[in-house]
C-alpha positions in Angstrom: 138.9 88.9 90.2 140.2 85.2 90.5 138.0 82.6 90.3 138.2 79.1 89.4 135.7 77.9 86.5 135.8 74.1 85.9 135.0 72.3 82.3 131.1 72.7 81.4 130.1 69.5 80.1 126.4 70.3 80.7 124.7 69.7 76.6 127.2 67.8 75.3 129.4 70.6 75.2 132.9 71.3 76.6 134.0 74.9 77.2 137.0 76.3 79.6 136.9 79.7 80.8 140.1 80.9 82.5 140.4 82.5 85.7 141.7 85.7 83.8 137.9 85.8 81.8 136.3 84.9 85.1 138.1 88.0 86.1 137.7 90.5 83.5 133.8 89.0 83.1 133.1 89.6 86.6 134.7 93.4 86.6 132.7 94.3 83.6 129.6 93.5 85.4 130.6 95.7 88.6 131.1 98.4 86.7 127.2 98.1 84.3 125.4 98.8 86.9 121.9 99.8 85.8 120.6 103.2 86.6 119.0 102.9 89.8 115.1 103.2 89.3 113.0 102.0 92.6 110.1 99.6 90.6 112.3 99.0 87.5 116.0 97.2 86.4 116.6 97.8 83.5 119.3 95.0 82.9 116.5 91.6 83.1 119.6 89.7 84.1 120.7 92.2 87.4 119.8 90.5 91.0 119.6 93.5 93.4 121.4 92.7 96.7 119.7 94.2 99.5 121.8 93.8 103.0 120.2 93.6 106.1 122.8 93.5 108.7 122.3 96.0 109.9 118.7 95.3 111.0 118.3 91.9 110.8 121.4 90.7 111.6 122.0 92.5 114.4 118.3 90.9 116.3 120.5 87.7 116.3 121.2 87.8 120.4 124.6 89.2 121.6 124.9 91.2 118.1 124.5 94.8 119.5 126.2 97.1 117.7 127.3 100.9 118.3 125.7 104.0 116.0 129.8 104.5 115.5 129.8 100.5 114.4 126.8 100.3 112.0 128.5 103.6 110.8 131.6 101.7 109.8 130.0 98.5 108.5 127.8 100.7 106.5 131.2 102.4 104.9 132.2 99.0 104.3 129.1 97.8 102.8 129.0 100.8 100.3 132.6 99.7 99.6 131.4 96.2 98.8 128.7 97.1 96.4 125.6 96.3 97.8 122.2 97.6 96.1 120.5 98.5 99.4 121.3 98.7 103.2 118.9 98.2 105.3 120.1 100.4 108.0 118.1 99.6 111.0 114.6 100.0 112.3 114.3 103.9 113.6 111.5 102.7 116.3 113.0 101.0 118.0 115.5 102.8 119.8 117.0 106.7 119.8 120.2 105.6 118.9 119.0 103.3 116.5 117.4 106.6 114.3 120.8 108.1 115.0 122.5 105.5 113.5 120.6 105.1 110.1 119.9 109.0 110.1 124.0 109.2 110.2 123.8 106.5 107.7 121.7 108.0 105.2 123.2 111.4 105.6 127.1 110.2 105.2 126.9 106.5 103.4 123.3 107.7 101.2 125.5 110.7 100.2 128.3 109.3 99.0 128.3 108.7 95.1 131.4 106.2 94.1 133.1 107.5 90.7 130.6 105.2 88.7 127.6 107.1 89.8 127.0 104.8 92.2 125.7 105.3 95.6 123.5 102.8 97.5 120.1 103.0 98.8 119.2 103.5 102.4 116.7 101.7 103.8 115.1 101.9 107.3 112.1 99.1 108.5 108.9 100.2 109.7 105.8 98.4 111.1 102.2 100.1 109.6 101.9 102.4 112.0 101.7 105.9 111.0 104.7 107.0 114.1 106.9 103.8 113.1 106.5 105.3 109.4 107.5 108.8 110.3 109.9 107.9 111.9 111.5 105.5 109.6 111.5 108.3 106.7 112.8 111.0 109.1 115.3 109.0 109.2 116.2 107.6 105.6 115.1 111.0 103.7 118.1 112.8 103.3 120.0 109.9 101.3 120.1 110.3 97.7 117.9 107.1 97.4 115.6 107.0 100.7 113.8 103.9 100.9 110.8 102.8 103.6 110.5 98.8 104.2 107.5 98.2 105.7 105.2 94.8 106.5 102.5 92.8 108.1 102.0 89.7 108.2 99.6 87.9 106.5 99.7 84.0 107.2 96.5 82.5 109.1 98.0 81.9 112.1 100.1 85.3 112.5 96.6 87.0 112.0 94.4 85.1 114.4 96.9 85.1 117.0 99.4 87.7 116.8 97.7 90.5 115.2 94.2 89.6 115.9 93.1 90.7 112.7 90.6 89.7 110.0 92.1 89.3 106.7 89.9 92.6 105.1 92.2 94.5 107.9 94.9 93.4 107.3 94.6 94.6 103.5 93.4 97.7 104.6 96.1 98.5 107.0 99.0 97.5 104.4 97.3 99.7 101.8 97.3 102.6 104.5 100.8 102.4 105.3 102.0 102.7 101.3 99.8 105.7 101.0 101.0 107.8 104.0 104.5 106.8 102.9 103.4 108.5 99.4 102.2 111.6 101.2 105.0 111.5 103.2 107.0 112.3 99.6 108.9 108.8 99.6 108.6 107.1 96.6 110.1 104.5 97.2 108.7 102.2 99.0 109.4 98.2 100.0 106.1 96.2 101.0 106.5 92.4 103.0 103.8 89.8 103.8 105.1 88.6 106.6 105.1 84.7 107.0 104.6 84.8 103.1 106.0 80.9 103.0 103.0 79.4 105.5 100.3 82.1 104.1 97.2 81.9 101.6 98.6 82.1 97.7 95.0 83.4 97.1 96.0 85.7 100.0 98.7 87.0 99.3 97.4 87.6 95.2 95.2 90.2 96.9 96.9 92.2 99.5 100.1 92.8 97.5 97.6 93.5 94.4 96.2 96.5 96.8 99.3 97.7 98.1 100.6 98.2 94.1 97.9 100.2 93.3 98.4 102.1 96.6 102.3 103.4 95.2 104.8 100.6 96.7 107.6 99.4 94.6 108.9 96.5 95.8 106.8 93.4 96.6 109.3 91.1 99.2 108.7 87.7 99.9 109.5 86.3 103.3 110.1 83.0 104.1 109.9 83.9 108.1 110.2 80.6 109.9 112.6 78.9 106.8 109.3 76.2 106.4 109.9 76.3 102.4 111.8 73.8 100.5 113.9 75.1 97.2 110.5 74.2 94.8 107.9 75.7 96.7 109.6 79.1 97.4 110.2 79.0 93.8 107.1 78.0 92.9 105.2 80.6 95.1 107.6 83.4 93.6 106.6 82.4 90.0 102.7 81.9 91.0 103.1 85.6 92.8 104.9 87.1 89.8 101.7 85.7 87.4 98.1 86.4 89.4 99.0 89.4 91.3 97.3 92.3 89.4 100.3 94.9 88.7 103.7 92.7 89.3 104.6 93.6 86.5 105.5 97.5 87.6 106.9 96.4 90.8 110.6 94.4 91.3 109.9 91.4 93.5 112.4 90.4 96.6 113.3 87.3 98.5 114.0 87.0 102.0 114.6 83.7 103.2 115.3 82.7 106.8 117.4 79.4 107.5 115.7 77.4 109.8 116.1 74.3 108.1 119.4 75.6 106.6 118.0 76.1 102.9 118.0 80.4 103.2 120.4 80.4 100.3 119.1 77.7 97.9 115.2 79.1 98.8 116.8 82.6 97.8 118.8 81.4 94.1 115.4 79.3 93.8 113.4 82.7 94.0 115.7 84.5 91.8 115.5 81.7 89.1 111.8 82.1 89.4 111.9 86.0 88.5 112.6 87.9 91.8 114.9 90.5 90.9 116.5 91.4 94.5 118.3 89.7 96.8 118.1 90.3 100.9 120.7 88.6 102.7 123.2 89.4 105.5 127.1 89.0 106.1 128.0 85.9 107.6 124.3 85.3 107.4 123.9 86.3 110.5 120.3 87.2 112.3 116.9 85.8 113.9 117.4 82.0 115.4 119.3 80.1 112.4 119.9 83.6 110.7 119.6 84.4 107.0 120.4 83.9 103.2 124.2 84.4 102.9 125.6 87.5 101.3 128.6 86.0 100.5 127.4 82.5 99.3 124.3 84.2 97.2 127.2 86.6 95.8 129.6 83.9 95.2 127.4 81.4 93.9 126.2 83.5 91.2 129.4 84.6 90.4 130.5 81.4 89.3 127.2 79.9 87.9 125.3 83.0 87.3 126.4 83.1 83.4 126.7 79.2 82.6 123.4 77.2 84.9 121.2 80.4 85.8 120.6 82.3 82.9 122.8 84.8 82.9 122.0 86.0 86.3 124.7 89.1 87.9 125.5 91.1 90.8 127.2 94.7 91.1 128.8 93.2 94.1 133.0 93.5 94.0 133.9 90.3 95.4 137.0 91.4 97.0 135.8 93.1 99.3 133.6 90.1 100.7 136.4 88.7 103.7 137.3 92.4 105.2 133.4 92.8 105.2 132.8 88.9 107.2 135.8 89.8 109.7 134.7 93.2 110.4 130.9 92.5 110.8 132.0 89.4 112.7 134.0 91.7 115.4 131.4 94.6 115.9 128.4 91.6 116.3 130.7 89.1 118.7 128.8 86.7 116.1 131.5 83.9 115.0 132.1 82.3 112.0 132.3 78.8 112.2 135.1 77.3 111.0 133.2 75.0 108.2 131.3 78.7 107.1 130.9 78.5 103.5 133.6 81.1 101.6 134.5 83.0 104.8 135.0 80.1 107.1 138.8 79.7 108.6 138.8 75.9 106.1 137.2 77.0 103.6 140.6 77.1 101.9 141.9 74.5 104.2 143.6 70.9 102.4 144.3 68.5 105.2 143.7 65.5 103.3 146.8 63.7 101.6 145.0 62.9 98.6 143.4 66.8 98.3 147.1 68.3 99.3 148.3 66.4 96.9 145.8 67.6 94.3 146.2 71.6 95.1 150.2 70.7 94.8 149.9 69.6 91.0 147.0 72.3 90.0 144.9 74.3 92.4 141.8 73.9 90.5 141.5 70.0 91.9 139.8 70.9 94.4 139.1 74.6 94.6 136.9 76.7 92.9 137.7 80.0 93.4 140.3 81.8 94.8 141.2 82.8 98.2 142.2 86.1 96.7 139.0 86.0 94.9 137.1 87.3 98.4 139.5 89.6 99.4 142.0 86.8 101.4 145.5 86.7 101.2 147.4 83.5 101.2 151.0 82.6 101.4 151.6 86.1 101.8 155.7 85.0 102.5 155.8 85.3 98.3 155.5 88.7 98.1 159.4 88.8 100.4 157.8 90.7 102.9 158.3 88.3 106.4 156.9 90.4 109.6 158.8 90.1 113.1 160.2 92.0 115.5 162.3 94.0 113.4 159.4 95.1 110.7 158.3 98.8 110.8 155.2 100.9 110.0 155.5 100.8 106.2 155.7 97.1 106.1 152.4 96.4 108.6 150.7 99.3 107.0 151.5 97.4 103.6 150.6 94.3 105.3 147.2 95.2 106.4 146.1 96.8 102.7 146.5 93.3 101.1 144.2 92.1 103.7 141.9 94.3 102.8 142.2 97.0 106.0 142.6 100.6 104.7 143.6 102.2 108.2 143.8 105.8 109.2 147.5 107.5 110.4 146.1 107.2 114.4 144.6 103.4 113.9 147.3 102.1 112.2 150.1 104.1 115.1 147.6 101.5 117.8 147.5 98.2 115.7 151.4 99.5 115.2 152.0 99.2 119.5 150.5 95.9 119.6 152.1 94.3 116.7 155.5 95.5 118.2 154.9 93.9 121.9 153.3 90.7 120.2 156.7 90.7 118.2 158.7 91.0 121.6 157.6 87.7 122.3 156.4 85.6 119.3 159.0 85.2 116.0 156.9 85.0 113.5 153.6 86.9 113.4 150.7 85.3 111.1 148.2 87.0 109.2 145.6 85.9 111.8 147.7 87.3 114.6 147.7 90.6 112.6 143.8 90.6 111.8 143.4 89.6 115.6 145.5 92.4 117.0 143.2 94.4 114.6 139.7 93.1 115.9 141.0 94.3 119.4 142.3 97.7 118.9 140.2 99.3 115.7 136.9 97.1 115.5 136.1 98.4 119.0 133.5 100.2 121.0 134.4 103.8 121.8 136.9 103.7 124.6 135.5 104.6 128.0 137.9 102.4 130.2 141.1 101.6 129.1 143.1 98.3 130.6 146.7 99.1 130.8 148.1 96.3 133.2 146.8 93.6 134.6 149.1 90.8 137.3 147.3 88.4 138.7 148.7 85.5 141.1 146.8 82.2 141.5 147.5 78.4 142.5 146.6 75.8 145.2 148.5 78.6 147.8 145.6 81.0 147.6 143.0 83.3 146.4 143.2 84.1 143.6 144.2 87.6 143.4 144.1 90.2 140.8 146.0 93.8 140.4 145.2 96.4 137.3 145.6 99.7 136.6 142.6 101.6 134.2 142.3 104.6 132.7 138.9 106.1 133.5 136.7 108.4 131.6 138.4 111.9 133.1 141.8 110.5 131.7 143.1 109.6 135.6 144.3 106.0 135.8 143.6 104.1 139.1 143.9 101.0 140.5 141.6 98.5 141.3 142.2 94.7 143.2 139.9 91.6 143.1 139.7 88.4 144.6 138.1 85.9 142.5 137.0 81.8 141.8 139.9 81.9 139.4 142.1 84.3 137.7 139.6 85.3 135.0 137.2 86.1 137.8 139.5 88.1 139.8 140.5 89.8 136.6 136.8 90.4 136.0 136.3 91.9 140.2 139.3 94.1 140.0 137.9 95.8 136.6 134.0 96.3 137.9 135.4 97.9 141.4 136.8 100.7 139.1 133.8 100.5 136.5 131.1 99.7 139.2 128.4 99.0 136.3 125.6 96.2 137.1 126.4 93.8 134.6 125.7 89.8 134.4 128.3 87.7 132.3 126.1 85.3 129.8 128.6 84.5 128.2 132.6 83.6 128.2 134.6 81.7 125.1 138.4 81.6 124.4 140.2 80.2 120.8 143.5 80.3 120.1 144.0 82.0 116.9 147.4 80.0 116.2 149.4 77.3 117.0 152.0 76.9 119.0 152.9 77.6 122.8 153.2 81.5 121.8 149.3 81.3 120.1 148.1 84.3 120.4 144.4 83.9 122.6 141.4 85.7 121.5 138.5 86.0 123.6 135.0 86.8 123.4 132.1 87.4 126.7 128.8 88.6 125.9 127.5 90.5 129.0 123.5 92.2 130.2 122.4 94.9 132.1 121.4 94.1 136.0 120.1 95.7 139.0 118.3 98.9 138.4 120.0 99.6 135.2 118.1 98.8 131.9 118.9 97.7 128.0 115.3 97.4 126.9 115.0 98.2 123.2 111.7 97.4 120.6 112.4 94.5 118.6 110.4 94.0 115.0 108.0 91.5 115.2 108.5 90.5 119.3 108.3 93.5 121.1 110.6 94.8 124.0 113.4 92.7 124.0 116.7 92.7 126.3 120.3 94.0 125.1 123.3 92.0 125.5 126.5 93.8 124.5 129.6 91.5 123.5 133.3 92.2 123.4 136.6 90.7 122.1 140.3 91.0 123.2 143.3 89.7 122.3 147.0 88.6 123.4 149.5 86.0 124.2 148.0 86.0 127.8 144.8 84.9 127.9 143.6 86.3 131.3 145.0 89.1 130.0 142.6 88.6 127.1 139.7 88.1 128.9 140.0 91.0 131.0 140.0 93.6 127.4 137.4 91.9 126.1 135.2 91.8 129.4 136.3 95.9 129.0 135.1 95.9 126.0 132.0 94.7 126.4 131.4 96.9 129.1 132.7 100.2 127.0 129.8 99.3 124.9 127.2 98.9 126.8 128.1 102.4 128.7 128.1 104.1 125.5 124.5 102.8 124.2 122.7 103.3 127.1 124.6 106.8 127.5 123.9 108.2 123.9 119.9 106.8 124.8 120.2 110.0 127.4 121.6 112.1 124.8 119.6 110.9 121.7 116.1 112.6 121.4 113.5 110.3 123.1 110.9 111.4 120.1 109.0 108.4 119.6 110.9 105.6 121.9 109.7 103.7 124.8 113.1 102.8 125.8 114.1 102.6 129.8 116.6 105.4 129.9 119.5 105.9 131.8 121.7 108.5 132.5 125.6 108.2 131.3 126.5 109.5 135.5 123.8 106.5 137.2 125.8 104.2 134.2 129.7 105.1 135.7 128.4 105.2 138.9 126.5 102.0 140.1 127.8 99.3 142.1 128.4 96.1 140.4 127.0 92.9 141.3 129.4 89.9 140.8 127.6 86.6 141.7 127.3 85.9 138.1 131.0 85.7 137.0 132.2 81.9 138.3 130.7 80.8 135.2 132.3 78.1 133.5 134.1 79.6 130.8 134.4 77.3 127.6 137.8 76.9 125.5 137.0 74.9 122.2 133.9 73.4 123.7 135.2 72.2 127.1 134.9 73.9 129.7 137.7 75.4 132.5 137.7 76.9 135.5 137.3 80.7 135.1 
């Protein structure tokens, strides 16, 4: 790993650590992961990374992922080296149960050469039915865990739970004891909204669940209310005043409502918490969660010098590929100035900064892009991709960007690559990543867009004609007339797919600069009419699902049609899976696969304005 450590002048001393030294040090750290014991860590400086991208992260509006996508992300998280993967909320829907079950069976038993295998965790309310469902989903993993929660703040107990403090204690204790009776020996308990709870009541609740058999106590700042010194102080007080605190692992779960999730998480670790809950790209409820990449790199860069030797078992070189996969699957775009993984994180435009970078990159970069798996200046490798490049050259470049594809997946990307190379002189890494997103990071294909032609202008109504291959393998032709070229294309798709859906968001971004730039379009849709995609939310109850899709092409209209088709495929796949999955314990409204593919389409909402870099354009 390549890291840049500036001179440390604290305490009157000057010591310089080279990138080579940092690389060797962090490689050693990752290879010396402590043996997993639920309620104990042999190394007092080791921080467990608990990733909740697949659970809390997926609760972001429009961030729905299919079971296969969740499995792909879980595999990537295992490659990244996270200690615990919270794979989902099994009680929320049959599809979520199946996803958690599949992750537990496959990823949870994929033991790495060093003996590491991630803990697979399922979230559950304290209801026995939920607990049973969660345990059934994770119990086949090598290291299974159930995470149960109950609110402890006065406002939550009074208005949401309508429970007395004693009822909350009794309920929490009963849940932990029930999990023990089921055979679960790795139990995490969270007092929801702990950041606004009475510390004295927390001592009582947490002491009771420790006695009942809990092994990890997660302290959530559910509303992002706390400041770093407050949250660190809370962790310190809980460790000091809770009976049995020395027998469990304390954890942090910080929301980002005030932009302090990362700072609060690190403050908690400095105060003695040895597990940090976070998500890739910081996605999650409202303003999101603590960002895994920010926490991991802060500890990697400053843990030894400023955090009393704290370390993790993460392999940072897999951060960027994981970030890109989550962005593609969830549809949650990463802001350009996002720390670590944003498009501008390693960009330098100021003349003064550029001058410094040319003389010594340490002047303005504290880490290299290569350290997180982002390749820069690929021409240095002697390979310039273009229309004469072969499949092996593309495969080599994809590997350097962190993508390990099967032969079939590489064939699909190579076909799009050759088509793009015919109309674009030089293929950039950004173009390749966009093609990856469009070809590989997509839902299972039900309908495939083959060809599209749109006629538009001031002389008549915009008209789109297209060809699509249906689930039966038959190629059909559709026609649509709309208020603009994109609207016409969408109505042409509707004429064949015939699924009721409302378009709720549409955006277009240019992948690179110039007239030959590749366009990436993102859409978000939700089921309409008699179709329903309601599922159970851990805290909010029943919520309406939405589905995102992304498409890339040098033609914006084609990119838009591809994105819309991908979103429909994701919605059809998710709704069909509910019909084929076991419905035990689920309160979701099911719909048959046949009804999904034969229902008439409501097009009235398709004329919404689009946005390109924040500016409204005619769709």
